[in-house]
A tleap script that builds the chain and sets N, CA, C and O, in Angstrom:
source leaprc.protein.ff14SB
mol = sequence {
  NMET VAL VAL VAL PRO LYS ALA ALA ALA ALA
  TYR PHE ALA ILE ALA PHE ALA ILE ALA PHE
  VAL LEU GLY THR LEU ARG VAL LEU PHE VAL
  ALA PRO ARG VAL GLY GLU LEU GLY ALA VAL
  LEU ILE GLU VAL PRO ILE MET LEU ALA VAL
  SER TRP LEU VAL CYS SER TRP VAL LEU SER
  ARG ILE ALA VAL PRO ALA SER ILE GLY ALA
  ARG LEU VAL MET GLY ALA VAL ALA PHE THR
  LEU LEU MET ALA ALA GLU PHE ALA LEU GLY
  VAL TYR GLY PHE GLY MET THR ALA GLY GLU
  ILE VAL SER SER PHE ALA ARG LEU PRO GLY
  GLN LEU GLY LEU SER GLY GLN VAL GLY PHE
  ALA LEU MET PRO VAL LEU ARG LEU PHE VAL
  CARG
}
set mol.1.N position { -30.077 -38.627 -91.930 }
set mol.1.CA position { -29.897 -38.665 -92.944 }
set mol.1.C position { -30.885 -40.138 -93.537 }
set mol.1.O position { -30.701 -40.869 -94.510 }
set mol.2.N position { -31.809 -40.144 -92.612 }
set mol.2.CA position { -32.512 -41.251 -92.819 }
set mol.2.C position { -33.750 -41.017 -94.156 }
set mol.2.O position { -34.474 -41.952 -94.498 }
set mol.3.N position { -33.799 -40.185 -94.545 }
set mol.3.CA position { -34.472 -39.830 -95.895 }
set mol.3.C position { -33.912 -41.020 -96.988 }
set mol.3.O position { -34.548 -41.730 -97.767 }
set mol.4.N position { -32.535 -40.934 -96.725 }
set mol.4.CA position { -32.013 -41.594 -98.462 }
set mol.4.C position { -32.300 -42.892 -98.091 }
set mol.4.O position { -33.213 -43.137 -98.879 }
set mol.5.N position { -32.171 -43.747 -97.528 }
set mol.5.CA position { -32.699 -45.174 -97.364 }
set mol.5.C position { -34.359 -45.368 -97.866 }
set mol.5.O position { -34.915 -46.246 -98.525 }
set mol.6.N position { -34.836 -44.138 -97.235 }
set mol.6.CA position { -36.378 -44.265 -97.679 }
set mol.6.C position { -36.565 -44.219 -98.968 }
set mol.6.O position { -37.179 -45.052 -99.635 }
set mol.7.N position { -35.879 -42.943 -99.469 }
set mol.7.CA position { -36.259 -42.535 -100.783 }
set mol.7.C position { -35.677 -43.823 -102.021 }
set mol.7.O position { -36.145 -44.063 -103.134 }
set mol.8.N position { -34.371 -44.547 -101.222 }
set mol.8.CA position { -33.891 -45.688 -102.204 }
set mol.8.C position { -34.836 -46.494 -102.344 }
set mol.8.O position { -35.263 -46.743 -103.472 }
set mol.9.N position { -35.405 -47.121 -101.137 }
set mol.9.CA position { -36.556 -48.020 -101.120 }
set mol.9.C position { -37.907 -47.865 -101.828 }
set mol.9.O position { -38.554 -48.776 -102.344 }
set mol.10.N position { -38.286 -46.337 -101.760 }
set mol.10.CA position { -39.564 -45.836 -102.474 }
set mol.10.C position { -38.967 -46.319 -104.196 }
set mol.10.O position { -39.575 -47.156 -104.864 }
set mol.11.N position { -37.840 -45.687 -104.634 }
set mol.11.CA position { -37.296 -45.800 -105.860 }
set mol.11.C position { -37.132 -47.020 -106.549 }
set mol.11.O position { -37.155 -47.112 -107.776 }
set mol.12.N position { -36.915 -48.251 -105.519 }
set mol.12.CA position { -36.264 -49.512 -106.015 }
set mol.12.C position { -37.711 -50.127 -106.362 }
set mol.12.O position { -38.079 -50.725 -107.373 }
set mol.13.N position { -38.515 -49.731 -105.011 }
set mol.13.CA position { -40.219 -50.656 -105.210 }
set mol.13.C position { -41.108 -50.056 -106.499 }
set mol.13.O position { -41.769 -50.772 -107.250 }
set mol.14.N position { -40.995 -48.659 -106.600 }
set mol.14.CA position { -42.028 -48.476 -107.520 }
set mol.14.C position { -41.390 -49.071 -109.360 }
set mol.14.O position { -41.994 -49.677 -110.245 }
set mol.15.N position { -39.762 -48.466 -109.285 }
set mol.15.CA position { -39.227 -49.010 -110.360 }
set mol.15.C position { -39.597 -50.481 -110.688 }
set mol.15.O position { -40.083 -50.885 -111.745 }
set mol.16.N position { -39.196 -51.389 -109.309 }
set mol.16.CA position { -39.195 -53.068 -109.702 }
set mol.16.C position { -40.465 -53.346 -110.145 }
set mol.16.O position { -40.494 -54.039 -111.162 }
set mol.17.N position { -41.557 -53.004 -109.673 }
set mol.17.CA position { -42.711 -53.162 -110.036 }
set mol.17.C position { -43.473 -53.032 -111.421 }
set mol.17.O position { -44.285 -53.828 -111.893 }
set mol.18.N position { -42.874 -51.457 -112.131 }
set mol.18.CA position { -42.737 -51.324 -113.457 }
set mol.18.C position { -41.874 -52.475 -114.317 }
set mol.18.O position { -42.201 -52.847 -115.444 }
set mol.19.N position { -40.895 -52.891 -113.694 }
set mol.19.CA position { -40.081 -53.512 -114.466 }
set mol.19.C position { -40.557 -54.778 -114.195 }
set mol.19.O position { -40.017 -55.576 -114.961 }
set mol.20.N position { -41.309 -55.296 -113.463 }
set mol.20.CA position { -41.960 -56.785 -112.998 }
set mol.20.C position { -42.898 -56.844 -114.270 }
set mol.20.O position { -42.828 -57.747 -115.104 }
set mol.21.N position { -43.885 -55.664 -114.335 }
set mol.21.CA position { -45.032 -55.930 -115.618 }
set mol.21.C position { -44.283 -55.597 -117.143 }
set mol.21.O position { -44.615 -56.068 -118.231 }
set mol.22.N position { -43.432 -54.860 -116.922 }
set mol.22.CA position { -42.488 -54.990 -118.718 }
set mol.22.C position { -41.937 -56.469 -118.731 }
set mol.22.O position { -42.203 -57.308 -119.592 }
set mol.23.N position { -41.046 -56.663 -117.527 }
set mol.23.CA position { -40.472 -57.595 -118.021 }
set mol.23.C position { -41.319 -59.487 -118.510 }
set mol.23.O position { -41.036 -60.420 -119.262 }
set mol.24.N position { -42.387 -59.150 -117.532 }
set mol.24.CA position { -43.139 -60.388 -117.727 }
set mol.24.C position { -43.882 -60.260 -119.510 }
set mol.24.O position { -44.264 -61.253 -120.129 }
set mol.25.N position { -43.939 -58.945 -120.012 }
set mol.25.CA position { -44.543 -58.927 -121.442 }
set mol.25.C position { -43.444 -59.035 -121.930 }
set mol.25.O position { -43.353 -60.243 -122.146 }
set mol.26.N position { -42.452 -58.524 -122.282 }
set mol.26.CA position { -41.004 -58.910 -122.936 }
set mol.26.C position { -40.960 -60.057 -123.021 }
set mol.26.O position { -41.236 -60.510 -124.132 }
set mol.27.N position { -40.600 -61.046 -121.911 }
set mol.27.CA position { -40.529 -62.173 -121.719 }
set mol.27.C position { -41.955 -63.385 -122.578 }
set mol.27.O position { -41.697 -64.472 -123.095 }
set mol.28.N position { -43.106 -62.863 -122.500 }
set mol.28.CA position { -44.443 -63.580 -122.864 }
set mol.28.C position { -44.328 -63.190 -124.224 }
set mol.28.O position { -44.143 -64.124 -125.005 }
set mol.29.N position { -44.391 -62.034 -124.710 }
set mol.29.CA position { -45.094 -61.414 -125.889 }
set mol.29.C position { -43.943 -60.750 -126.972 }
set mol.29.O position { -44.263 -60.911 -128.150 }
set mol.30.N position { -42.803 -60.112 -126.774 }
set mol.30.CA position { -41.959 -59.449 -127.302 }
set mol.30.C position { -40.689 -60.439 -127.608 }
set mol.30.O position { -40.119 -60.226 -128.678 }
set mol.31.N position { -40.191 -61.483 -126.797 }
set mol.31.CA position { -39.084 -62.283 -126.826 }
set mol.31.C position { -39.257 -63.146 -127.871 }
set mol.31.O position { -38.314 -63.436 -128.609 }
set mol.32.N position { -40.480 -63.639 -128.033 }
set mol.32.CA position { -41.158 -64.690 -129.207 }
set mol.32.C position { -41.134 -64.106 -130.260 }
set mol.32.O position { -41.046 -64.781 -131.285 }
set mol.33.N position { -41.192 -62.932 -130.325 }
set mol.33.CA position { -41.222 -62.224 -131.660 }
set mol.33.C position { -39.898 -61.461 -132.367 }
set mol.33.O position { -39.812 -61.107 -133.543 }
set mol.34.N position { -39.117 -61.347 -131.544 }
set mol.34.CA position { -37.915 -60.571 -131.971 }
set mol.34.C position { -36.784 -61.005 -131.487 }
set mol.34.O position { -35.735 -60.591 -131.981 }
set mol.35.N position { -36.774 -61.959 -130.385 }
set mol.35.CA position { -35.686 -62.776 -129.602 }
set mol.35.C position { -35.233 -61.968 -128.607 }
set mol.35.O position { -35.469 -60.767 -128.476 }
set mol.36.N position { -34.502 -62.746 -127.834 }
set mol.36.CA position { -33.923 -62.270 -126.293 }
set mol.36.C position { -33.528 -60.843 -126.433 }
set mol.36.O position { -34.099 -59.859 -125.964 }
set mol.37.N position { -32.311 -60.909 -127.256 }
set mol.37.CA position { -31.557 -59.746 -127.756 }
set mol.37.C position { -32.591 -58.550 -127.967 }
set mol.37.O position { -32.757 -57.682 -127.111 }
set mol.38.N position { -33.102 -58.573 -128.883 }
set mol.38.CA position { -34.291 -57.896 -129.387 }
set mol.38.C position { -34.726 -57.703 -128.241 }
set mol.38.O position { -34.093 -56.974 -127.477 }
set mol.39.N position { -36.091 -58.402 -127.788 }
set mol.39.CA position { -36.517 -57.752 -126.473 }
set mol.39.C position { -35.568 -57.010 -125.272 }
set mol.39.O position { -36.066 -56.148 -124.549 }
set mol.40.N position { -34.430 -57.349 -125.162 }
set mol.40.CA position { -33.911 -56.395 -123.884 }
set mol.40.C position { -33.361 -55.037 -124.726 }
set mol.40.O position { -33.144 -54.012 -124.079 }
set mol.41.N position { -33.155 -55.054 -126.101 }
set mol.41.CA position { -32.737 -53.649 -126.556 }
set mol.41.C position { -33.900 -52.816 -126.819 }
set mol.41.O position { -33.769 -51.651 -127.195 }
set mol.42.N position { -35.450 -53.568 -126.569 }
set mol.42.CA position { -36.673 -52.578 -126.648 }
set mol.42.C position { -36.965 -52.235 -125.049 }
set mol.42.O position { -37.544 -51.186 -124.767 }
set mol.43.N position { -36.568 -53.108 -124.073 }
set mol.43.CA position { -36.741 -52.993 -122.356 }
set mol.43.C position { -35.440 -51.954 -121.704 }
set mol.43.O position { -35.437 -51.165 -120.759 }
set mol.44.N position { -34.767 -52.216 -122.327 }
set mol.44.CA position { -33.805 -51.355 -121.500 }
set mol.44.C position { -34.135 -49.761 -121.512 }
set mol.44.O position { -34.420 -49.116 -120.503 }
set mol.45.N position { -34.038 -49.193 -122.946 }
set mol.45.CA position { -34.331 -47.468 -122.780 }
set mol.45.C position { -35.799 -47.398 -122.387 }
set mol.45.O position { -36.180 -46.294 -121.998 }
set mol.46.N position { -36.657 -48.351 -122.421 }
set mol.46.CA position { -37.811 -47.879 -121.755 }
set mol.46.C position { -37.601 -48.013 -120.505 }
set mol.46.O position { -38.038 -47.011 -119.939 }
set mol.47.N position { -36.979 -49.025 -119.497 }
set mol.47.CA position { -36.851 -48.532 -118.184 }
set mol.47.C position { -35.979 -47.395 -117.751 }
set mol.47.O position { -36.197 -46.505 -116.930 }
set mol.48.N position { -35.055 -47.615 -118.417 }
set mol.48.CA position { -34.571 -45.889 -118.419 }
set mol.48.C position { -34.964 -44.840 -117.996 }
set mol.48.O position { -34.715 -44.195 -116.978 }
set mol.49.N position { -35.962 -44.612 -119.314 }
set mol.49.CA position { -36.886 -43.489 -118.921 }
set mol.49.C position { -37.816 -43.523 -117.897 }
set mol.49.O position { -38.117 -42.498 -117.285 }
set mol.50.N position { -38.316 -44.646 -117.642 }
set mol.50.CA position { -39.065 -44.913 -116.531 }
set mol.50.C position { -38.533 -44.622 -115.043 }
set mol.50.O position { -39.152 -44.067 -114.135 }
set mol.51.N position { -36.977 -45.238 -115.023 }
set mol.51.CA position { -36.488 -44.737 -113.934 }
set mol.51.C position { -36.101 -43.130 -113.730 }
set mol.51.O position { -36.000 -42.639 -112.606 }
set mol.52.N position { -35.934 -42.509 -114.736 }
set mol.52.CA position { -35.644 -41.102 -114.684 }
set mol.52.C position { -36.801 -40.517 -114.022 }
set mol.52.O position { -36.847 -39.685 -113.117 }
set mol.53.N position { -37.811 -41.173 -114.713 }
set mol.53.CA position { -39.352 -40.399 -113.911 }
set mol.53.C position { -39.735 -41.073 -112.882 }
set mol.53.O position { -40.786 -40.539 -112.528 }
set mol.54.N position { -39.466 -42.052 -112.099 }
set mol.54.CA position { -39.594 -42.319 -111.033 }
set mol.54.C position { -38.795 -41.704 -109.907 }
set mol.54.O position { -39.251 -41.393 -108.806 }
set mol.55.N position { -37.244 -41.533 -110.418 }
set mol.55.CA position { -36.603 -41.420 -110.029 }
set mol.55.C position { -36.860 -39.465 -109.259 }
set mol.55.O position { -36.721 -38.962 -108.145 }
set mol.56.N position { -37.227 -39.022 -110.462 }
set mol.56.CA position { -37.521 -37.294 -110.156 }
set mol.56.C position { -39.245 -37.399 -109.181 }
set mol.56.O position { -39.368 -36.400 -108.473 }
set mol.57.N position { -40.194 -38.162 -109.092 }
set mol.57.CA position { -41.069 -38.125 -108.629 }
set mol.57.C position { -40.824 -38.142 -107.229 }
set mol.57.O position { -41.271 -37.372 -106.379 }
set mol.58.N position { -39.702 -39.571 -107.027 }
set mol.58.CA position { -39.041 -39.772 -105.527 }
set mol.58.C position { -38.585 -38.535 -105.103 }
set mol.58.O position { -38.996 -38.005 -104.071 }
set mol.59.N position { -37.668 -37.992 -105.921 }
set mol.59.CA position { -37.080 -36.925 -105.102 }
set mol.59.C position { -37.859 -35.763 -104.835 }
set mol.59.O position { -37.584 -35.204 -103.773 }
set mol.60.N position { -38.743 -35.267 -105.513 }
set mol.60.CA position { -39.829 -34.169 -105.447 }
set mol.60.C position { -40.663 -34.592 -104.088 }
set mol.60.O position { -41.076 -33.592 -103.501 }
set mol.61.N position { -40.901 -35.453 -103.647 }
set mol.61.CA position { -41.503 -35.905 -102.294 }
set mol.61.C position { -40.764 -36.171 -101.119 }
set mol.61.O position { -41.207 -35.849 -100.016 }
set mol.62.N position { -39.413 -36.864 -101.300 }
set mol.62.CA position { -38.555 -37.148 -100.274 }
set mol.62.C position { -37.464 -35.833 -100.677 }
set mol.62.O position { -37.272 -35.365 -101.799 }
set mol.63.N position { -36.770 -35.379 -99.252 }
set mol.63.CA position { -36.118 -34.459 -99.452 }
set mol.63.C position { -34.341 -34.765 -99.327 }
set mol.63.O position { -33.581 -34.241 -98.513 }
set mol.64.N position { -34.028 -35.658 -100.280 }
set mol.64.CA position { -32.607 -36.018 -100.263 }
set mol.64.C position { -31.572 -35.063 -100.381 }
set mol.64.O position { -31.705 -34.279 -101.321 }
set mol.65.N position { -30.484 -34.920 -99.599 }
set mol.65.CA position { -29.697 -33.737 -99.900 }
set mol.65.C position { -29.161 -33.599 -101.257 }
set mol.65.O position { -29.132 -34.703 -101.800 }
set mol.66.N position { -28.762 -32.734 -101.948 }
set mol.66.CA position { -28.640 -32.219 -102.995 }
set mol.66.C position { -27.304 -32.604 -103.514 }
set mol.66.O position { -27.085 -32.074 -104.604 }
set mol.67.N position { -26.233 -33.441 -103.033 }
set mol.67.CA position { -25.211 -33.685 -102.523 }
set mol.67.C position { -24.926 -35.271 -103.745 }
set mol.67.O position { -25.728 -36.084 -104.205 }
set mol.68.N position { -23.705 -35.148 -103.868 }
set mol.68.CA position { -23.475 -36.378 -104.806 }
set mol.68.C position { -23.083 -37.737 -103.868 }
set mol.68.O position { -23.226 -38.878 -104.308 }
set mol.69.N position { -22.551 -37.436 -102.470 }
set mol.69.CA position { -22.986 -38.450 -101.853 }
set mol.69.C position { -24.040 -38.886 -101.443 }
set mol.69.O position { -24.334 -39.995 -101.888 }
set mol.70.N position { -24.786 -38.397 -100.700 }
set mol.70.CA position { -26.399 -38.848 -100.823 }
set mol.70.C position { -26.960 -39.218 -101.773 }
set mol.70.O position { -27.634 -40.239 -101.636 }
set mol.71.N position { -26.919 -38.545 -103.139 }
set mol.71.CA position { -27.702 -39.447 -104.139 }
set mol.71.C position { -26.363 -40.873 -104.416 }
set mol.71.O position { -26.626 -41.947 -104.956 }
set mol.72.N position { -25.474 -40.610 -104.071 }
set mol.72.CA position { -24.610 -41.904 -104.436 }
set mol.72.C position { -25.417 -43.267 -103.604 }
set mol.72.O position { -25.563 -44.433 -103.972 }
set mol.73.N position { -25.757 -42.718 -102.618 }
set mol.73.CA position { -25.897 -43.733 -101.523 }
set mol.73.C position { -27.485 -43.997 -102.121 }
set mol.73.O position { -27.894 -45.124 -102.403 }
set mol.74.N position { -28.068 -43.105 -102.222 }
set mol.74.CA position { -29.473 -43.661 -102.441 }
set mol.74.C position { -29.400 -44.609 -103.775 }
set mol.74.O position { -29.765 -45.759 -103.532 }
set mol.75.N position { -29.012 -44.376 -105.118 }
set mol.75.CA position { -28.464 -45.103 -106.094 }
set mol.75.C position { -28.218 -46.820 -105.591 }
set mol.75.O position { -28.795 -47.899 -105.726 }
set mol.76.N position { -26.606 -46.103 -104.741 }
set mol.76.CA position { -26.165 -47.947 -104.376 }
set mol.76.C position { -27.144 -48.746 -103.662 }
set mol.76.O position { -27.192 -49.941 -103.955 }
set mol.77.N position { -28.309 -48.079 -102.354 }
set mol.77.CA position { -28.751 -48.987 -101.735 }
set mol.77.C position { -30.290 -49.439 -102.676 }
set mol.77.O position { -30.876 -50.476 -102.365 }
set mol.78.N position { -30.927 -48.370 -104.040 }
set mol.78.CA position { -32.027 -48.976 -104.428 }
set mol.78.C position { -31.214 -50.378 -105.035 }
set mol.78.O position { -31.556 -51.548 -104.865 }
set mol.79.N position { -29.731 -49.732 -105.986 }
set mol.79.CA position { -29.108 -51.095 -106.947 }
set mol.79.C position { -29.257 -52.356 -106.064 }
set mol.79.O position { -29.764 -53.330 -106.619 }
set mol.80.N position { -28.867 -52.485 -104.692 }
set mol.80.CA position { -28.750 -53.397 -103.661 }
set mol.80.C position { -29.943 -54.139 -103.668 }
set mol.80.O position { -29.947 -55.347 -103.908 }
set mol.81.N position { -31.051 -53.429 -103.396 }
set mol.81.CA position { -32.366 -54.264 -103.412 }
set mol.81.C position { -32.755 -54.669 -104.853 }
set mol.81.O position { -33.092 -55.757 -105.320 }
set mol.82.N position { -32.609 -53.515 -105.377 }
set mol.82.CA position { -32.756 -54.321 -107.191 }
set mol.82.C position { -32.203 -55.790 -107.110 }
set mol.82.O position { -32.874 -56.822 -107.142 }
set mol.83.N position { -30.788 -55.663 -106.995 }
set mol.83.CA position { -30.355 -57.324 -107.074 }
set mol.83.C position { -30.759 -58.333 -106.383 }
set mol.83.O position { -30.878 -59.489 -106.788 }
set mol.84.N position { -31.046 -57.797 -105.007 }
set mol.84.CA position { -31.395 -58.943 -104.326 }
set mol.84.C position { -32.724 -59.526 -104.805 }
set mol.84.O position { -32.862 -60.724 -105.051 }
set mol.85.N position { -33.691 -58.621 -104.925 }
set mol.85.CA position { -35.146 -59.057 -105.497 }
set mol.85.C position { -34.972 -59.933 -107.006 }
set mol.85.O position { -35.731 -60.874 -107.237 }
set mol.86.N position { -34.128 -59.611 -107.786 }
set mol.86.CA position { -33.447 -60.368 -108.912 }
set mol.86.C position { -33.229 -61.398 -108.665 }
set mol.86.O position { -33.742 -62.306 -109.320 }
set mol.87.N position { -32.471 -61.618 -107.732 }
set mol.87.CA position { -31.820 -63.196 -107.047 }
set mol.87.C position { -33.077 -63.823 -106.546 }
set mol.87.O position { -33.458 -64.912 -106.974 }
set mol.88.N position { -33.734 -63.130 -105.625 }
set mol.88.CA position { -35.112 -63.745 -105.082 }
set mol.88.C position { -36.147 -64.142 -106.277 }
set mol.88.O position { -36.672 -65.255 -106.272 }
set mol.89.N position { -36.361 -63.392 -107.082 }
set mol.89.CA position { -37.177 -63.624 -108.254 }
set mol.89.C position { -36.534 -64.940 -109.113 }
set mol.89.O position { -37.204 -65.913 -109.457 }
set mol.90.N position { -35.315 -64.784 -109.341 }
set mol.90.CA position { -34.764 -66.286 -110.168 }
set mol.90.C position { -34.488 -67.259 -109.634 }
set mol.90.O position { -34.325 -68.283 -110.297 }
set mol.91.N position { -34.355 -67.255 -108.349 }
set mol.91.CA position { -34.513 -68.450 -107.279 }
set mol.91.C position { -35.553 -68.898 -106.900 }
set mol.91.O position { -35.697 -70.111 -106.746 }
set mol.92.N position { -36.481 -68.053 -106.672 }
set mol.92.CA position { -37.684 -68.738 -105.930 }
set mol.92.C position { -39.121 -68.570 -106.763 }
set mol.92.O position { -40.226 -69.014 -106.452 }
set mol.93.N position { -38.681 -67.676 -108.079 }
set mol.93.CA position { -39.711 -67.480 -108.869 }
set mol.93.C position { -39.109 -68.393 -110.091 }
set mol.93.O position { -40.092 -68.946 -110.585 }
set mol.94.N position { -38.404 -68.633 -110.513 }
set mol.94.CA position { -38.079 -69.381 -111.797 }
set mol.94.C position { -37.141 -70.773 -111.574 }
set mol.94.O position { -36.757 -71.493 -112.496 }
set mol.95.N position { -36.867 -70.980 -110.171 }
set mol.95.CA position { -36.165 -71.996 -109.776 }
set mol.95.C position { -34.524 -72.360 -110.432 }
set mol.95.O position { -33.990 -73.439 -110.689 }
set mol.96.N position { -34.011 -70.858 -110.564 }
set mol.96.CA position { -32.518 -70.817 -110.941 }
set mol.96.C position { -31.418 -71.110 -109.954 }
set mol.96.O position { -32.062 -71.417 -108.950 }
set mol.97.N position { -30.405 -71.181 -109.706 }
set mol.97.CA position { -29.781 -71.372 -108.721 }
set mol.97.C position { -28.771 -70.037 -108.750 }
set mol.97.O position { -28.387 -69.629 -109.846 }
set mol.98.N position { -28.521 -69.637 -108.018 }
set mol.98.CA position { -27.633 -68.495 -108.093 }
set mol.98.C position { -26.474 -68.107 -109.243 }
set mol.98.O position { -26.253 -67.040 -109.815 }
set mol.99.N position { -25.704 -69.672 -109.360 }
set mol.99.CA position { -24.580 -69.563 -110.326 }
set mol.99.C position { -25.755 -69.497 -111.599 }
set mol.99.O position { -25.339 -68.663 -112.404 }
set mol.100.N position { -26.997 -70.043 -112.041 }
set mol.100.CA position { -27.261 -69.602 -113.406 }
set mol.100.C position { -27.276 -68.189 -113.466 }
set mol.100.O position { -26.529 -67.679 -114.301 }
set mol.101.N position { -28.230 -67.167 -112.492 }
set mol.101.CA position { -28.030 -66.073 -112.617 }
set mol.101.C position { -27.063 -65.044 -112.838 }
set mol.101.O position { -27.143 -64.091 -113.613 }
set mol.102.N position { -26.040 -65.393 -111.976 }
set mol.102.CA position { -24.447 -65.006 -112.333 }
set mol.102.C position { -24.026 -65.065 -113.784 }
set mol.102.O position { -23.603 -64.184 -114.532 }
set mol.103.N position { -24.296 -66.545 -114.000 }
set mol.103.CA position { -23.534 -66.891 -115.373 }
set mol.103.C position { -25.113 -65.929 -116.525 }
set mol.103.O position { -24.667 -65.926 -117.673 }
set mol.104.N position { -26.158 -65.433 -116.536 }
set mol.104.CA position { -26.767 -64.855 -117.035 }
set mol.104.C position { -26.012 -63.831 -117.555 }
set mol.104.O position { -26.057 -63.549 -118.753 }
set mol.105.N position { -25.208 -63.152 -116.630 }
set mol.105.CA position { -24.371 -61.620 -117.200 }
set mol.105.C position { -23.709 -61.976 -117.879 }
set mol.105.O position { -23.374 -61.026 -118.586 }
set mol.106.N position { -22.987 -63.291 -118.322 }
set mol.106.CA position { -21.978 -63.464 -119.281 }
set mol.106.C position { -22.353 -63.324 -120.660 }
set mol.106.O position { -21.568 -63.203 -121.600 }
set mol.107.N position { -23.446 -63.347 -120.709 }
set mol.107.CA position { -24.582 -63.301 -122.379 }
set mol.107.C position { -24.883 -61.821 -122.399 }
set mol.107.O position { -25.031 -61.166 -121.367 }
set mol.108.N position { -24.991 -61.187 -123.951 }
set mol.108.CA position { -24.785 -59.762 -124.288 }
set mol.108.C position { -26.464 -59.533 -123.646 }
set mol.108.O position { -26.403 -58.652 -122.788 }
set mol.109.N position { -27.669 -59.968 -123.781 }
set mol.109.CA position { -28.443 -59.830 -123.258 }
set mol.109.C position { -28.503 -59.477 -121.849 }
set mol.109.O position { -29.320 -58.629 -121.488 }
set mol.110.N position { -27.764 -60.009 -121.057 }
set mol.110.CA position { -27.843 -60.054 -119.228 }
set mol.110.C position { -26.710 -58.871 -119.410 }
set mol.110.O position { -26.878 -57.959 -118.600 }
set mol.111.N position { -26.033 -58.761 -119.951 }
set mol.111.CA position { -25.152 -57.542 -119.814 }
set mol.111.C position { -25.594 -56.193 -120.067 }
set mol.111.O position { -25.151 -55.200 -119.490 }
set mol.112.N position { -26.606 -56.204 -121.073 }
set mol.112.CA position { -27.351 -54.713 -121.224 }
set mol.112.C position { -28.364 -54.951 -120.192 }
set mol.112.O position { -28.992 -53.897 -120.082 }
set mol.113.N position { -28.763 -55.715 -119.490 }
set mol.113.CA position { -29.587 -55.590 -118.662 }
set mol.113.C position { -29.091 -55.283 -117.637 }
set mol.113.O position { -29.775 -54.514 -116.962 }
set mol.114.N position { -27.705 -55.719 -117.035 }
set mol.114.CA position { -27.028 -55.019 -115.959 }
set mol.114.C position { -26.835 -53.703 -116.321 }
set mol.114.O position { -27.060 -52.903 -115.413 }
set mol.115.N position { -26.423 -53.156 -117.566 }
set mol.115.CA position { -25.836 -51.833 -117.618 }
set mol.115.C position { -27.072 -51.085 -117.516 }
set mol.115.O position { -26.892 -49.987 -116.990 }
set mol.116.N position { -28.472 -51.367 -117.907 }
set mol.116.CA position { -29.608 -50.487 -117.903 }
set mol.116.C position { -30.147 -50.303 -116.237 }
set mol.116.O position { -30.831 -49.346 -115.874 }
set mol.117.N position { -29.594 -51.657 -115.126 }
set mol.117.CA position { -29.459 -51.626 -114.012 }
set mol.117.C position { -28.460 -50.876 -113.077 }
set mol.117.O position { -28.565 -50.700 -111.863 }
set mol.118.N position { -27.675 -50.560 -113.743 }
set mol.118.CA position { -26.648 -49.313 -113.229 }
set mol.118.C position { -26.702 -48.464 -113.713 }
set mol.118.O position { -26.005 -47.593 -113.192 }
set mol.119.N position { -27.413 -48.056 -114.874 }
set mol.119.CA position { -28.172 -46.777 -115.127 }
set mol.119.C position { -28.848 -46.401 -114.283 }
set mol.119.O position { -28.708 -45.286 -113.781 }
set mol.120.N position { -29.894 -47.386 -113.867 }
set mol.120.CA position { -31.182 -47.075 -112.395 }
set mol.120.C position { -30.371 -46.546 -111.483 }
set mol.120.O position { -30.568 -45.448 -110.965 }
set mol.121.N position { -29.193 -47.463 -111.176 }
set mol.121.CA position { -28.510 -46.897 -109.652 }
set mol.121.C position { -27.775 -45.351 -109.791 }
set mol.121.O position { -27.555 -44.621 -108.825 }
set mol.122.N position { -27.492 -45.070 -111.014 }
set mol.122.CA position { -26.851 -43.932 -111.354 }
set mol.122.C position { -27.771 -42.661 -111.249 }
set mol.122.O position { -27.416 -41.553 -110.847 }
set mol.123.N position { -29.016 -43.030 -111.683 }
set mol.123.CA position { -30.047 -41.779 -111.917 }
set mol.123.C position { -30.299 -40.439 -110.547 }
set mol.123.O position { -30.479 -39.239 -110.751 }
set mol.124.N position { -30.245 -41.021 -109.440 }
set mol.124.CA position { -30.162 -40.259 -108.424 }
set mol.124.C position { -29.158 -38.860 -108.455 }
set mol.124.O position { -29.404 -37.698 -108.132 }
set mol.125.N position { -28.110 -39.406 -108.906 }
set mol.125.CA position { -27.261 -38.539 -109.399 }
set mol.125.C position { -26.820 -37.426 -110.415 }
set mol.125.O position { -26.257 -36.335 -110.327 }
set mol.126.N position { -27.419 -38.330 -111.584 }
set mol.126.CA position { -27.903 -37.450 -112.777 }
set mol.126.C position { -28.696 -36.405 -112.318 }
set mol.126.O position { -28.187 -35.301 -112.509 }
set mol.127.N position { -30.137 -36.403 -111.594 }
set mol.127.CA position { -30.643 -35.929 -111.315 }
set mol.127.C position { -30.112 -34.334 -110.494 }
set mol.127.O position { -30.839 -33.426 -110.092 }
set mol.128.N position { -29.311 -34.389 -110.472 }
set mol.128.CA position { -28.665 -33.367 -109.735 }
set mol.128.C position { -28.017 -32.367 -111.040 }
set mol.128.O position { -27.596 -31.218 -110.905 }
set mol.129.N position { -28.064 -33.019 -112.081 }
set mol.129.CA position { -26.712 -32.220 -113.077 }
set mol.129.C position { -27.860 -31.817 -114.145 }
set mol.129.O position { -27.799 -30.687 -114.630 }
set mol.130.N position { -29.103 -32.855 -114.605 }
set mol.130.CA position { -29.964 -32.588 -115.113 }
set mol.130.C position { -31.477 -32.233 -115.028 }
set mol.130.O position { -32.182 -33.239 -114.961 }
set mol.131.N position { -31.848 -31.581 -115.020 }
set mol.131.CA position { -33.234 -31.674 -114.341 }
set mol.131.C position { -34.542 -31.068 -115.941 }
set mol.131.O position { -35.759 -31.021 -115.759 }
savepdb mol mol.pdb
quit
């Protein structure tokens, strides 16, 4: 079952790289024009679509078993990697404390972003039912 963590890592890495670029554009160009909430409302659907496509691409190249269990593990590992990267970027890239990062999820933009990240985690399972 070594294919599951391999697929999760690939899914995370590709999606995170794209999200990093989109997040930079959101912060530098979109948020100053439409506000933080508006920018997140624009970014989340785009990232969910990207996640759908990236997940499909990864699954077409790495033979993850077509079972709910394997796909849940893939999503959970990818989500764990994503959250670790988010925390690392917040702490080392933006000088935030862990408490500041966690408290950002108490505000609506943070909650919407976290909802999108949960959607990212569920994509491998959703790909079982929607092709």
